N, C-alpha and C positions, 0 to 999 in steps of 0.2 A: 705679521709675526716676527719676532726678533730673529735676526740672522746670526745668532751666536753659533759657534761650532766647537765640537769637542771630539776627543778620541774615545771611541766605544768599541769594545772587543766583540760583543755579541748582544742580540736581542732575541728572546725566545719565550715561549709559553711553557709553564711547568707547574709543579706544586712546590710549596715551600717545604724544605726537608729538614729544617733546624728549628729548635726553640719552641715556645708556646704556641706558635701558629702553624706547627707542622701539619701539612695536609691541605692547607688552603690553596686555591688556584691563584697564581700570580703571573704577571708578565715581568720578565727579568731584563733589566738593562745593565749589562756588565761593562763598567768603565775600564779603559786601559791605563795602566800606570799605578805604581804604589810606592810609598816611602819606606816600606819595610821589606824584609826578606826572611820570612819565618821558615824554620826548618821543615815544618809539616805543610807548607802551602799547598793547597789543592787546586789552585788556579795559576800555575806558574806562567801560563801563556798571557796572563793579564798583568804581570809584574811591571811591564814596560809598555809604553804606547805601541800600538800595533798598526800595521800598514793597511789592513782591511777590516771591515766590520761584517761579521757573520749574522745574517738575518734569517730567521725561520720563515718559510714561505706561507705556511698555514698552521693554525694552532695545534700543537701537539704532534705535528707530522714528523719531526726530526729531519726535515728537508730544508736546506739552506741555500740562499744566494749570498753573494759577497759584493759589497760596494766599498770604494776607497775611503779611507779616513783622510781628513776629519769629516764628521757628519754634522748636519745642522739640526736645530731644534725642530724645524719642519720635517726633516727626514725621519726623526724619531717619532714625532707625533703621528705621521702617516703609518708607520709600522705598528705602533701601539693600537691604533684604530683598526688595523687589519687583523691583528691577533686577538683582539678583545672578543670574548664570548660571554653570554649571559652567566652571571654568577662569579665573574672574576672579582676576587677580594680586594686586590691592590696591585700597585706596580712596585716591584722590588728594585731599588737602585743599589748596585753592589759593585764589586771590583775584583782585583785591584783595590784601590782606595778612592771612592768617589770624591772626597773632599780635596784631593789633589787638584781637581778641576772645579773648584768652588764657584768661580765666576760663571762657568757654563751651567752649573746646577741652578744658579740664581735666575738664569733665563729659562731653563727647561721646566723647572718644577711648577711655576704658575700656569704654564700651558697644560701640563698633565692634570693638575687639579681643577682647571677650568672645565674639564670634561666630566667632573664628578668622581674622578679616580682618587683614591687614597694612596699615599706614598709611604713606603717602608724603606728606610735607609739602613744599610749595613755598613758599618764603619769601624776602623780600629781606634777611634776615640782619641786621636792625637792632634786634632786640629780644632781646639775650642775657639780659636780666634776667627774661624770661618763660619761659625754657626749663624751670626746675624745675616738676615736675608734668605736663609735656608730653613732654619728650624721652624719658622711659622707656617711652612707649607707641609710639614711632616705630621703624620698620624702615628707612625711607629718608628722607633729607632732601636736597632740591635747593635749595641756597643760592645765590641769584641776587645776585652782587656787581655793583653798578651802576658802570659806567665813566662818570665825570662828563662827558667830552667827548661821549659818546653819549646819555646820558639828559638832559643839561642840568640835572642836579640837583647839589647840593653833594657834595663828597667825604665818604664815611663809612667810610673804610678802618679807622680805629681801632676803631669799633664792630663792623665786619665781622670783624676779627681776634678780638675778644673773643667774638663769637658762635661762630666756628669752634672756638676753644679749648674752649668749653663744650658743644659739640654732639657728644656721644658716642653715636653710633648705629652699627648694623652696616654701613650703606651710606651714604656721604656723597658727593654730587655738588656741584661748584661750577660754576655757569654764569655766563658773561659774554657778554651780547648786544652785538655790535659793529655799528656803522654806518659809513658812509663818512667820518664825522667823527672816528673814533677816534684818540686819541693813543696811540701804541704804548707809550710809557713808562708811561702809566697802567695799561695792561693788564698790563705786566710787574710793576708794583708789586702789582697785585691777585694775580697768580700767586705772587709772593713771599710774600704773606700765607698762602697755603695751605701753602707750604713751612715757614714759621716757626710755623704753628699746631701742628705736631706730629701732625696728623691725616693718615690715609691716605685720600685722596679722588681721584675722577676729576674733572679739570678739563675743562670743555666750553666751547670757543669756538663761539658760536652766531651766525651771520650774521643780522642783522635781516631779517625776511621779511614781505612784504606779504600782504594778504588773498587774493591769487590765487597765492601761492607765489613771487612774484618776490623775488630776493635783493638786498638793498640795499648790498652791499659786494663788491668784486672778489675773485675767487679768488686772485689773486696776492698781495693784501694779507693774506688769511687765511693763506696759506702762510708769508709772511714773519713774521707775528705768531707762528704756531705754532712755527716754527723757533727764534725767540728765546726763547719761553716754555719750550721743551723743554731749553734750557740751564739753566733755573732749577728745573724740576720735571719728573719723569720721565713723567707720564701726562697729556698735554694732547691732547685730541681736537677736531677740527672736525666738528661735527654740526649740520646744518641742521634747521629745523622741518619736519615732514612732514605734519601733519594738514591744512594748507591744500591740499596737493596732492590729498588725498582728499576735500576739501570737508567735513571733519569739524570739530566744535567743538574 
């Protein structure tokens, strides 16, 4: 087995709480380190590489051990095998931003898929140049296009479009997290990127959600944005986050 090593914040078993696959059982591998600093970030602990990796001891137990970073492909493979239960849908690779550690992913993903597991990558869609050697191992990609008025980050729509054009996977989801500060024209521009990319994707408008499940944008605004977005692209859904409601990670 390849002895590549990477920085991983945690590995645990849970259900997917966002997007069209809400409710499916997944093993989550959360990478440490991100190239962005979004105002509403819900995983601030993973913005930078971390000293230890938190590993759930048994599926769904909420009990954890800690091992020092960095971790090897073999370390992750062993944990995934231990957490796997009948009916697991896929492995979710998230962060942070996983593509910050693209070389490590190129070593890890073939090992995960060799066990028959499907891989779901969650990414901020800002590293199109890193897709070769990775995208061919992915079944699902959730590309999170950041809306500048919501994230307080610079616009990256050009690089987002390049990412979408080069992201050829069986299932593509494009997520946009909206806050009460959202500028509707920015959202519509982002929806237009999906249309112009030539890819068939599900677009998800996701209201920002607090740690207790409180939604940070009005339902009327969400309906307004969705109605305008549907004039541009035929599959735009409003789907809130659900795992906070269940008190899950």
